[in-house]
TITIMI-82883 format. One record per residue (C-alpha): residue in one letter; x, y negated, z; residue number from 0. Coordinates in pm, whole numbers, plus 50000, padded with zeros to 5 digits. Layout:
bagu r = A; x = X; y = Y; z = Z; k = NUM
...
END
This chain:
bagu r = M; x = 53494; y = 48608; z = 81017; k = 0
bagu r = V; x = 53470; y = 48789; z = 81389; k = 1
bagu r = A; x = 53766; y = 48780; z = 81682; k = 2
bagu r = I; x = 53983; y = 49069; z = 81659; k = 3
bagu r = N; x = 53865; y = 49270; z = 81959; k = 4
bagu r = G; x = 53928; y = 49567; z = 82183; k = 5
bagu r = I; x = 54280; y = 49747; z = 82150; k = 6
bagu r = K; x = 54427; y = 49596; z = 81856; k = 7
bagu r = G; x = 54397; y = 49228; z = 81969; k = 8
bagu r = K; x = 54490; y = 49316; z = 82337; k = 9
bagu r = F; x = 54768; y = 49488; z = 82242; k = 10
bagu r = I; x = 54885; y = 49195; z = 82006; k = 11
bagu r = G; x = 54827; y = 48920; z = 82266; k = 12
bagu r = L; x = 55051; y = 49136; z = 82512; k = 13
bagu r = I; x = 55315; y = 49151; z = 82291; k = 14
bagu r = L; x = 55259; y = 48783; z = 82204; k = 15
bagu r = M; x = 55291; y = 48636; z = 82550; k = 16
bagu r = F; x = 55580; y = 48901; z = 82615; k = 17
bagu r = Q; x = 55718; y = 48724; z = 82307; k = 18
bagu r = I; x = 55684; y = 48385; z = 82468; k = 19
bagu r = F; x = 55771; y = 48480; z = 82799; k = 20
bagu r = M; x = 56144; y = 48607; z = 82644; k = 21
bagu r = L; x = 56174; y = 48308; z = 82449; k = 22
bagu r = V; x = 56130; y = 48078; z = 82752; k = 23
bagu r = I; x = 56442; y = 48264; z = 82913; k = 24
bagu r = Q; x = 56627; y = 48240; z = 82580; k = 25
bagu r = F; x = 56584; y = 47881; z = 82581; k = 26
bagu r = I; x = 56655; y = 47865; z = 82948; k = 27
bagu r = L; x = 56997; y = 48087; z = 82926; k = 28
bagu r = G; x = 57082; y = 47881; z = 82598; k = 29
bagu r = M; x = 57071; y = 47579; z = 82806; k = 30
bagu r = W; x = 57261; y = 47724; z = 83008; k = 31
bagu r = I; x = 57506; y = 47835; z = 82753; k = 32
bagu r = N; x = 57554; y = 47474; z = 82584; k = 33
bagu r = L; x = 57579; y = 47310; z = 82931; k = 34
bagu r = F; x = 57861; y = 47509; z = 83133; k = 35
bagu r = A; x = 57975; y = 47771; z = 82884; k = 36
bagu r = P; x = 58355; y = 47749; z = 82936; k = 37
bagu r = P; x = 58563; y = 47591; z = 82662; k = 38
bagu r = I; x = 58677; y = 47850; z = 82407; k = 39
bagu r = K; x = 59048; y = 47889; z = 82467; k = 40
bagu r = L; x = 59123; y = 48128; z = 82178; k = 41
bagu r = P; x = 59295; y = 48026; z = 81869; k = 42
bagu r = L; x = 59067; y = 47976; z = 81605; k = 43
bagu r = Q; x = 59283; y = 48180; z = 81382; k = 44
bagu r = S; x = 59141; y = 48479; z = 81577; k = 45
bagu r = S; x = 58894; y = 48730; z = 81420; k = 46
bagu r = P; x = 58538; y = 48709; z = 81488; k = 47
bagu r = M; x = 58577; y = 49094; z = 81665; k = 48
bagu r = N; x = 58844; y = 48957; z = 81881; k = 49
bagu r = F; x = 58699; y = 48639; z = 81953; k = 50
bagu r = M; x = 58375; y = 48870; z = 82082; k = 51
bagu r = M; x = 58554; y = 49082; z = 82253; k = 52
bagu r = N; x = 58770; y = 48896; z = 82430; k = 53
bagu r = F; x = 58539; y = 48503; z = 82497; k = 54
bagu r = V; x = 58196; y = 48689; z = 82434; k = 55
bagu r = M; x = 58192; y = 48951; z = 82675; k = 56
bagu r = L; x = 58475; y = 48848; z = 82932; k = 57
bagu r = E; x = 58477; y = 48532; z = 82963; k = 58
bagu r = A; x = 58092; y = 48414; z = 82908; k = 59
bagu r = P; x = 57874; y = 48721; z = 82935; k = 60
bagu r = E; x = 57595; y = 48494; z = 82984; k = 61
bagu r = I; x = 57597; y = 48435; z = 82576; k = 62
bagu r = M; x = 57641; y = 48845; z = 82538; k = 63
bagu r = S; x = 57323; y = 48786; z = 82765; k = 64
bagu r = H; x = 57177; y = 48551; z = 82509; k = 65
bagu r = M; x = 57241; y = 48781; z = 82185; k = 66
bagu r = V; x = 57087; y = 49060; z = 82338; k = 67
bagu r = I; x = 56757; y = 48868; z = 82422; k = 68
bagu r = G; x = 56785; y = 48752; z = 82102; k = 69
bagu r = F; x = 56796; y = 49113; z = 81955; k = 70
bagu r = T; x = 56478; y = 49199; z = 82189; k = 71
bagu r = I; x = 56298; y = 48905; z = 82029; k = 72
bagu r = G; x = 56400; y = 49051; z = 81717; k = 73
bagu r = I; x = 56214; y = 49380; z = 81774; k = 74
bagu r = V; x = 55918; y = 49198; z = 81916; k = 75
bagu r = S; x = 55865; y = 49038; z = 81600; k = 76
bagu r = V; x = 55909; y = 49337; z = 81393; k = 77
bagu r = I; x = 55614; y = 49515; z = 81612; k = 78
bagu r = I; x = 55397; y = 49196; z = 81572; k = 79
bagu r = I; x = 55436; y = 49227; z = 81205; k = 80
bagu r = I; x = 55364; y = 49580; z = 81210; k = 81
bagu r = S; x = 55045; y = 49547; z = 81427; k = 82
bagu r = S; x = 54908; y = 49273; z = 81279; k = 83
bagu r = L; x = 54905; y = 49480; z = 80910; k = 84
bagu r = F; x = 54637; y = 49690; z = 81083; k = 85
bagu r = T; x = 54394; y = 49394; z = 81124; k = 86
bagu r = G; x = 54370; y = 49371; z = 80794; k = 87
bagu r = R; x = 54335; y = 48970; z = 80874; k = 88
bagu r = G; x = 54540; y = 48766; z = 80592; k = 89
bagu r = S; x = 54594; y = 48455; z = 80796; k = 90
bagu r = L; x = 54710; y = 48697; z = 81110; k = 91
bagu r = I; x = 54973; y = 48847; z = 80895; k = 92
bagu r = A; x = 55079; y = 48577; z = 80720; k = 93
bagu r = L; x = 55140; y = 48440; z = 81057; k = 94
bagu r = A; x = 55317; y = 48706; z = 81165; k = 95
bagu r = F; x = 55533; y = 48751; z = 80870; k = 96
bagu r = T; x = 55595; y = 48421; z = 80930; k = 97
bagu r = N; x = 55732; y = 48474; z = 81270; k = 98
bagu r = G; x = 55949; y = 48701; z = 81175; k = 99
bagu r = L; x = 56135; y = 48519; z = 80878; k = 100
bagu r = L; x = 56161; y = 48202; z = 81180; k = 101
bagu r = T; x = 56332; y = 48462; z = 81464; k = 102
bagu r = L; x = 56544; y = 48603; z = 81167; k = 103
bagu r = V; x = 56647; y = 48266; z = 81074; k = 104
bagu r = S; x = 56669; y = 48187; z = 81439; k = 105
bagu r = G; x = 56917; y = 48459; z = 81505; k = 106
bagu r = I; x = 57148; y = 48437; z = 81193; k = 107
bagu r = S; x = 57190; y = 48089; z = 81253; k = 108
bagu r = G; x = 57309; y = 48164; z = 81606; k = 109
bagu r = I; x = 57527; y = 48470; z = 81556; k = 110
bagu r = Y; x = 57704; y = 48244; z = 81320; k = 111
bagu r = F; x = 57720; y = 47951; z = 81525; k = 112
bagu r = I; x = 57872; y = 48154; z = 81789; k = 113
bagu r = L; x = 58107; y = 48308; z = 81553; k = 114
bagu r = G; x = 58199; y = 48018; z = 81471; k = 115
bagu r = Y; x = 58354; y = 47943; z = 81778; k = 116
bagu r = M; x = 58030; y = 47691; z = 81867; k = 117
bagu r = Q; x = 58163; y = 47417; z = 81666; k = 118
bagu r = N; x = 57906; y = 47376; z = 81388; k = 119
bagu r = N; x = 57589; y = 47177; z = 81504; k = 120
bagu r = S; x = 57377; y = 47211; z = 81208; k = 121
bagu r = L; x = 57373; y = 47586; z = 81292; k = 122
bagu r = S; x = 57257; y = 47539; z = 81645; k = 123
bagu r = F; x = 57022; y = 47286; z = 81477; k = 124
bagu r = I; x = 56859; y = 47543; z = 81241; k = 125
bagu r = M; x = 56867; y = 47785; z = 81555; k = 126
bagu r = S; x = 56631; y = 47550; z = 81764; k = 127
bagu r = I; x = 56363; y = 47472; z = 81451; k = 128
bagu r = G; x = 56382; y = 47847; z = 81436; k = 129
bagu r = F; x = 56304; y = 47869; z = 81778; k = 130
bagu r = I; x = 56029; y = 47603; z = 81803; k = 131
bagu r = G; x = 55870; y = 47804; z = 81460; k = 132
bagu r = V; x = 55840; y = 48127; z = 81662; k = 133
bagu r = I; x = 55670; y = 47929; z = 81935; k = 134
bagu r = L; x = 55435; y = 47813; z = 81734; k = 135
bagu r = T; x = 55354; y = 48088; z = 81546; k = 136
bagu r = D; x = 55292; y = 48312; z = 81836; k = 137
bagu r = F; x = 55049; y = 48044; z = 81983; k = 138
bagu r = G; x = 54889; y = 48012; z = 81634; k = 139
bagu r = M; x = 54803; y = 48380; z = 81654; k = 140
bagu r = M; x = 54706; y = 48371; z = 82003; k = 141
bagu r = Y; x = 54432; y = 48103; z = 81879; k = 142
bagu r = L; x = 54376; y = 48363; z = 81559; k = 143
bagu r = L; x = 54315; y = 48653; z = 81804; k = 144
bagu r = S; x = 54061; y = 48438; z = 82053; k = 145
bagu r = N; x = 53900; y = 48220; z = 81773; k = 146
bagu r = C; x = 53765; y = 48217; z = 81460; k = 147
END
């Protein structure tokens, strides 16, 4: 097989680098939140929407930034999947779909972690495993784009 050259390969490579850059920012912001986010002062029986509006947006805007970056990473994953389909390479397409699935798993577990008042550490663990998987699939796709 031949390495993917031209505009397709360069575009996917740039998107992968952008996703890795966003993941680094996401990781740093996530560590900041784990270390320095203010304690939750709302009663635990408050609704998820009340929690999001009062705590996340007013007392911990870094959590909202973390969520926005997560949505951006999700959109980038969709772009990677669509772009990989145009290459016709099964291994690249499989990694792109795995990347998207792991991004989805990380995002959903992260949202439920936040909505669970940041008390369910198993959701945080699932989020981190998915995060590591996304990085590994990014590097795997970069390898496939450069070598064969």
